[in-house]
N, C-alpha and C positions, 0 to 999 in steps of 0.2 A: 339514271335511265328514267325517262318518262314513259309509261305505257301509252300506246297509241290505239284507241278504240276504233275499229272499223265501223263506219256508218252503214255498211252494206249488210243485207241478210236478216234472217229472223232473230238471231241472238245478238242484236246491235249493242247490248250492254256489255258484252264480253269481247275482250280483244281476241283476235286470230291466234297470237301466241299462246294465250291461256287456253283456248279451245283445243288447239293442237296438242298441247301438253296433256291436258285432262283426257283426251280421247286416245293418247298414245299414238299420235299421228294418224288418227281417224281409222285405226285398225279395230278398235272395240266395237262389238256389235255386227261385225262383218262375218258372214258365214264362211267356213273353211274346212280343210281336211275332210272332203267328201269320201265316203265309202259306199259303193253301190253293190246291194245284194239283189237276189231275184225278185224281191217284193218291196224293198225300201231303199231309200237314200239316207244315210246317216251322215251327221255333220256336227261340227262344234260352232257354237255361237253364244255370246254372252246376251244378257237380257236387254242391253241398251248400248248406245254409243259412249256411255261414261262407265260402264260396268266392266271391270277387268276379268271377272270370274267366268271362264268358259263352261258352257253347259253342253250336254249331249242331247242332240234333237234328232227326229227322224221324220220323213214325209213318205207315205205309202205311194206305190207306183200304180195309181188308179185315178180315174176322173174325179175332179173336185176334192182331192184329198187334202187335208189340213196338217199343218206342221204339229208335231206332238213333242213336247219337252220330256225326254226320258229320265234324265238326271240333272237336277238342279243342286249344285254342291252346297249352297247354303241351307236349302230346304231338306236334302235328302241325306247328307253326309255329316259325320262328326266334324266339328270345327277344330282347326289348328292354327297356329300363328305361322307367319311366313318363314319364321326362323326354323321351322321343322323341315323345310326344303333340303333334300340331301345335296351336298356339294357337287356330286356328279350330274344331278338334275340341273343345278344351276349353270354349270359348264355346257351342258347339252343345249339349254336355252340361249346361252350366249352364242354358241356356234350357229344356231339356227335364227338368231336375231328375233327370239321369241319375247314379245312385250306383254303377253297377257298371264294370267294364273288360272286357277281352278283346273278344269280339264284341258290339257294342252295337246294330248294325243290319245289314241285308242286303238285296240286291235280287236278284230272280229273273225270269228271261226268261218269255216267254209260254207256252212249252211245258213248263216246269218241268224243264229240262234243265241249266241253269246257274245259279249264284248267285255273287254277287261281294259282298265285304266288306272292310273295313280292320281292322287291329289295329296300334295305335301308329303310324299313318301308312303302314304297308306294305300294299299292294293285293293282293288274292288273288282267283282265280277257281276255283270248285269244280264239276267235273263231277258232277252229281247221280246219274248212272248208274254211273260208275266210281269215284267218290269220289277222283278225282285232283285235287291242289290244285296250282295254278300261280300263282307270284308274277308279277304284271303289271309292265311297265316304267312308271316314273313319273319326272318330273324332280325330285321332292322329295316330302315327306310328302303323302298323299292324304287328302281328306275327301269323304264323302258319295258313294261311287260309285253309279251307276245303269246297269244293263244295258238295252238296248233289247229290245223283244219278240221279235225274230228271234233274240237270243241271239248277235249278230255284233259288237256294239260296246259299249264301256263308257265312259261320261262320268264325270268327277271332277273336283274342285277341288284345285289345288295352288298355293300362293303366291298365293291370290286370283284365279287365272285358271283358266278351263275348259279341260280337255284331254279328248281322245278317244283311246282305243286300239283298234285292230282286233284282234279275238281270233284271227283267222286269219292274221294277219301281226304277230307280236309282235316279230319282228327290226326291224320299222321303228320301234319305240318308240312313245311317246305323243306325239300332235301338239297343240300349243296352238291352240285355235280361237277364243278370246276372251281376250286378254291384258289384265291390269290395267296401267293406265298410271301409277298413283301409289298411294300408301299408302292412300288413302281410297276407292279404287275396288275394287269386288268384282264378279266375274261368277260366277254359279252359286250363291251363297249367299243364304239369307234374311237380310234386314237385321235389325237389333235389334227394332224394333217388330213386325214380322211374327212373329219367333220368340218374343218375350216376351209379346205381348198378343194376337195374333191366331191363335196355335197353329199357324202356318205355319212349318215348319222346313226346307222344301226351297227351292232356288233355281233348279233345272233340271229339265226334264221331256222325255223322248223323245216326239216326235210320231209319229202312226201309220205314217209312211213308214219309220221306222227309221233314216233317214239325216239327220235334222235334229231340233233341240231348241228348245223354248221356254225362254229363259234370262232370269233376272233380272240387270240391271245396277243396282248401287247405288253412289251417290256421296254420301259423307257429309262432304264438304268444308265444307258450310255448317252442319254440326251443331257445337254448342258442344264444345270440347275439356275434358274433366274429367280429373282425376289421381287415382290410387290409389297410395298410399304404404304402407310398412310401417315405423312407427316403431321396432319392434323390431329392424329390420335397417338402420341409418342409413347403411350403405355402399351399399345397393341403390338404384339409380335408381328414382323413381316411374314408374309405368306410365301412359300417356295412353289414354284411351278417348274416343270420340265419343258423347255422351249427350244425347238430345232431351228436355229437361225442358219441363214444361207451358209453352205459349205461344211456344216458340222453334222454330227451324228443324228439320225432319226431314230424313232422307236423301232424295235424289231417286231414285225408283225407275222404272226402265224395264223393258220386256219386249222381247226380240229373238228373231227366228228365226235360228238359227245352224246353218249346215250343217256336216256332219262334215268337209267340205273346208276349212272356215274362212270361207267366205262368210257374211255376216250382213246383216240388214235389221231396222230398228226397227218394232215394232208400235205404231201410233199410236192414241191416245185423248186426251180431254180431262183430261190429268192434273193440270192446275190445279184443276179442280172435283172430281176423283176421285183423289186422291193415293195412297190406301192399296190395295195389291193383297191382298185379304184371303185369298183361296183361289184356287187353281188345280187343275182336275180334268181331266187328259189322258187320255181313254179312247180305246177303239178307234174311236169315231166322232168327234164334235165335241169340241173342247177348250173347256172353259168357264172364264171368269175372273170373279170376284166383286170389284167395286170399291166402295170406300167413300169418301164425302166425309170431310173432316177432322173434322167434327163428328159423324160416323158416324149421322146421321139420314137419309141417302140412300144406297141401294144400287143399283148397276147390275150385272145379270147379263149378261154378254156371251159371245158365241161368237167364237172366234179365226178370222178369215177370212185363210187363208194366202196366197191369191192376191193379195189387196189389202194384206196386212200391216196389218190393222186390226182393231179389236174392233168387232163388230156387236151392238148392244143387243138383247137378247131381252125384258127386263122391267126396270122401275125401280119401286122402292118407297120410301116415306119413312115415318118414325116420329117423333112429336113428342118422344120421349126419345132412343132410339138403336135402331139396327138389330142384331139378334143375328147373330152368325156361328156357325153351328151345324155340327157334325161331319157329313161325308159328303155335304153338299149345297153348291151346286146340282148337278144332274145331269139327264141327259135319259133318258126311258124308251125302250122299244124302238121307239116310234112317233114319237120326236122331241119328245115333250112334256116340258116342264120340271118337275122335281121340286124342291121347296123345303120347308123347315120354317118356317112363318110364325108370327108372334104374331097370333092371332085376338082382337081386343079385345072382339068381341061375346060370346064365351064365355070369355074370359080363360084361353086355352089355346094352348100351342104345338102346331101341328098339322102333319102331313104334308099338303102340298097338290101337286096335279098341275095344271099351267096355271092356278094361282091358286085353284082349287077344293079345299076341305079334303077329305081322305080319311079321316082318323082322327077319332074321336068327340070331342065336346066333354068336358072333364075328364080326358082322358088326355094327360098332358104329355109330348110327344115330345122326347126329348133328342138322338138322333142317328140317321142313317140308315147301316146297316152294309152293305147290298148291295141290289141289285135286278137284275131282268131285265124283259122285256116284260109279265110278268103279275103278279109279286109284288114286295114290298119286305120287307126284314127291318129292323126298327127296334128301338131301345132306348128305352122310355118308362116313365113313372111313373104307375101307377094311384093311388097315394098317395104323398106327398112323400117318405117315408122308405123306399120300395121301388122297385126298378127291374126290369122285365120285358122280355124279348125277345119281339117279336110278328111274325107273318107278316101282311102287309096285302095283300089283293087289290087290284090296280091297276084291275081292271075292275069288281068288284062291291063294292069297299069293305069286304070282310070282314076282321075282325080276330081273329087266333087266337094265344093265349099259347103260347110256345115254351119257356119257363122257369117255375119255381116261383113261385106267388103268395106274397106276404108276405116276400119275400126280396129281396136285392140281387144282380143278375146283370148281367153284362157279356159282351161276346164279340166274335168276328169271324165273318164269313160270306162265302161266295162260291158261286154256283150253288146247288145243294142241299145244300151242306155247311156246317156251323156248329161253332165252338168256343164253348162255353158256360162261363163262369166263374161260379160261385155261391158267395157268401160265407155262412158260418155265422152264424146269428142269435145264438147263445149259445155258439158255439166258434170260436176264432180260426184257422179253416182254411178255405181256399177250394179247391173242387174243380173240376177242368177236364175236360170231357167233350166229345169229338168226335161229332157226330151227322150221320148221312146216311141218310135213310129209316129203316129198322129198325136199322141199324148203331150201336153205341154203343161207344166206346173211351175209356178213361181215360188222361189224361196226369198223370203223377206231379208233385205239388207238393212239392219238396224243401226249402221254406222252413221254418225252425224255427217251431214254435209258442211264443209267449211262455210263460215259466215262471210263469204266473199263472192264477188262476181267475176269468176275466172274467165279471162278472155285470151286464150292462146292463139297466137298468130304464127301459123306454121310457115316455114319458108325453107328454101335452099340458098347456100351462100358460098361464094368463091369458085375457083376453078375445079375444086374437087366435089362440088355439089354437096357440101356439108349440110346435114339436117340441122335445123335450128328452130327455135321457137322464141319469139319475142313477147314479153308481157309488158304492156304500157299500163300506166295508172290509169284506173277507170274514168277518172275526172279529166284526163288529158285531151285536149282538143288538137288534133293534128295541124301543124304549122304555127301553133300558138306560142311555143317556147321550145328551146332545146332542154334536154334532160341528161344528168349524169347517168352513166351506164355501169351496171354491175352484171358481170358474168358469174353464172352458177353451174359450172360443169361437175361431172365426175371425171370423164376423160380417159378412163383406163380400161384394161380388158375386163370382160364379163359383166359389164354394167352398162346399160343403155339409159339415157335420159329423155331423149326425144322420142316420143310415141303418142299416138293419137288417143290421149287418155288425159282429160282436163285435170283430174285429181292429182296427177303427178306434178303439176305446176302451182299447187296452192301456195306454198310458201313463197315461191317467186312472185305470185300475184300480189300477195300481202306486202312484200318488199317494194314492189313496184308502186303500189298505193302509197308508200311513205315518201314518194318523190323521185323514184329512179325508173329508167328503162331497164328491164332484166333480160338478159339473153342466156339461153340454154343452147349449147351446141355440141354435137357428138363428132369427134374427130377419128382419124385412122387409130385402130386398136380397139374400137368399140364394136359390140355385136351388131348383127343384123344386115350386114352387107357382103358377106361372104369371106372365104378363107384368106384371100390375098389381103384384104382390108384390115382383118385382125392381125395378121402376121407381120404387118408393115412396121411394128414396134419391136420385132426381134432384136435383141442386143442393145436397145435404145428406148427406155421408157420416157425419156425426156424431150428429145428434139421434136419429134412430130406432134406429140400432144400440145406442146406450147405453140408450135407453128399453126396448127389447125385452129386454135382459139384466136390467135392473131388474124388468120385469114378470114375467120367467120366475123369478128367484130368490125374489121375494116371493109369488108364487102357489104355488111348491112349498114354500116355508117355511110358509105357512098350511095346507098340505095335510099336511106331514110335521113333526112336533114335533120330531124328532130333528135337524132342520137349525137351527143356531144363527145366526141373522141378525144377531147382534151381532158376529160374527167372520167376515167375507166377504172372500176374496181373489180376485183375477183374473189370469190369465196368458194369453199369446198370442204369437204370432210373426207378423211382417209386418203385414198388416192387423189380425190379432188383437193384435199388439203395440201398434199405434196404438190399438185399442179399449180394451185394458187400461189404457194411460196415460190415455186420455180418460175412463174410468170413475172413476178416483180423482180426477181433476180436476174433473169436472162433478157427481158424485154422492158425495162423501165420506161422506155420511149413510148410504150403502148399501154401498159398498166401502171396506175398510179397509186393503188393502195390495194392490200390483200388481207383476208381473214383465213387463216389456215388451221382447220380443226383436225386433230389427231393425225398429223402429217407423217408419212415415211420420209425420214430426212437422210437416211443412209441404208441402202438396200442390204447391206451385210448384216443389218440388225433385224431383217424381216425373215419370215420362215422360208423353209427349204423349197416346198413344192412350188409355191407361188413365184418366188424370186428366181429360182433356178430354171424354171420353164421358160421365162423371157430373157434372163441375163446369163444363164449357164453357171458353172462353178466359178466362184470368186477367185480361186486361185488360177484357173486356166483362162479366165476372161476378166482379169483384173481391170483392163481399160473400160469395159462396159460398166463396171461398178463405179469407177471413178467419174465417168461421163454422166452418170445419172444421180450422183450424190449431191445433196445440198450443202454439205459441210464445206467442201472446197470452194463453194461460190459465196460464202459468207461476206467477204470484202466487197462484193458487188452491190450490197443492198443499199439503195438510196431512196427507197420509197417506204412509207409506213406500212408496217406489217405487225399483226398481232397473231400469236400462236395460242391455240386452245387445245388442252389435252386432259383426259381423265387420268387421274393418278393410278386407278385400279385396272386400267385397260391391259388385258392379257392378249391381245391381238397385235396391235401396234403400240408397243411399250412406251411409257412416258420418257424413257431414255432417248427416243428420237428427238423429242422437243428440247429436252434439257441439253443434250449434247450440241444441238444446232444453236440454242440460245447461247450456250458457253463460246461456241465458235463466233457468233455475231459479236458477243461482248468482247472477245479477244481482238477482233477486227475493228473495234470501236464504233459498231453499228447499233444505234438505237432501235429498239423494237419492244413490243409488249408480250407478256406471257400471262395467260389465264389458267391456272391449275384448278382442276375440278376434283376435289377430294371425295374418294368413294366412288367415283364414276367410271364405268367400263367404256368400251368401245360404242356402246348403243345410246348412252346418255338417256335412259327412260325416266329419270326422275323428273317429276313435273315442274318444280321450281327452277331446276337447272335448264330444262328444255325451253321453258318460257323466257327465261331472263338471257339466255344465249342470243336469242333473236333480237331482243331489245338491244344488247351490247353491239351487235353487228350494225344494226341501224344507226345507233350514235356513232359508231366508228366511221361508217361511210358518209354520214352527214358532216362530220368533222373535217374529213379529208377530201370529200368530193363535192360538198354542198348539197343542195336538194331540199 
């Protein structure tokens, strides 16, 4: 493989793949994890676009305020090697797709006076007024510390057990309030399904009294034991993990009220009918828990009754396909009425609703609730599928007011009358961060490197379904001068959108285009942003429509742009995108002529319960759906070049997917390539791996498509 140095941009001496690898996908130096207090905004950011160590920063909510670094982990804390990172923390970061180190999360008390965080398992408390840092006593490496609202106690997990330390009596050390009895039991951690598929990364929450916690106990004893080995290190023992594949047992999840003194009592509900604890919202008032049935077609929103130690149902909804778990909800407004984001079939819209009645208008697809008080709510919503805008919604009059620019992609955080708005550039790969309170406007510096590319996204709609698409042409290409081989770069599956008004999202595709290809990114049915019916179109079949829509997009764009050579079309992807890439060359070799499939799901019975059963149901009851979507039975169809790439240490999409598919291809006499990545997980954060994988893809497509 010969590195191709991009002549564009300020770092012309460095190839884009190298730059992308060193900056962890341009995430280093980017501010994130904002926490808003009455007087300050706290956030995490490393010192530059190549520094992986997150530091804790603040900016005062006053005119002309300057950012202040509160904790620099290299300057202010004792140094430890990366091997000190607890295994539970490694797992948490893998589930969250966390690519940084140093401070990766923090917790703040209600007054904004103290913050707690861990670095490599050491637990620290920061006095936000004096900036004094105190190391807190722990029995071992600490994970996920949480300070109570009063700022007097810190709860954390160590060795799968929950501990509490009294900040005014550090000499007493940390007390274990819920001890793990065996290796498959955890107290205070989110189990695999919650973290991987329901976006719930926490397992303990302080209750309003500040002296007791709501705690998850998970027992995975009944979950099948899978093994991860490293063939490149034959002397190393394989690691065992509990993995709940489709149709098999999940972890048993319970909620307990645990006192700081160690007394505890189980919170009861019908956990057989509603086994998934999807969300927990522990506010100043009631604590709400959102429960799901295993088929995810029933949701029960409950209030925690602490006196009875039971969940009291506030509402129950059903959906013939599945119920969506949405960010920020459920919650209660100032008058005790329930706020939710519901799928409204009559208008085909995700809408913010109060007590079941929609507040937001039809056609505005609400994606999340950022904050609310008794009179207003701040939401993120899409007026068009490829844009996202922050809005203020009046809870009394139903008014809707935009708070961020139209025609762009904005996200943010909010609390009270303060917001942090992050707005991505439509044609430049830079995101701006602005703090807003009334007339006050403060900028937070984004130190992330900009890709050394001239990114030129060409946004289009394609085909009879109006598929959102983006074309990346080589920056040197003159329209009409020559035809170009085409490479599609989709994800194409549920809960992940690729086409958005955010130039940075297309940096890798622009680099690939500059190597001599026209690159197309298209979102088909099943992807977010266009309403419930669009997303539910893939129910019982994750194969047919995702491939059909990629075909529709490339053919419609090829008919519109003569420079697209549809006799030379490749496709690439990772995870679901890898599945889709392999599926495309198997099912439509007339359209797709070569594929790179990274970490592909090849047999959905090997993937986890919550994701797979949401779309395909139980494998025993709906065997036809699993057969229809599997790649293994299609092996004999392969007639096009295909290379499979997979991390051996992947604990999300296990390497068994690629190995079983490769065996089936070999049995059918179908030539293909396999690139095993020793020690690599689903994220592939290693710099050398990340850099050279892009080089490998370019070489592969050049060989089989030209360009």
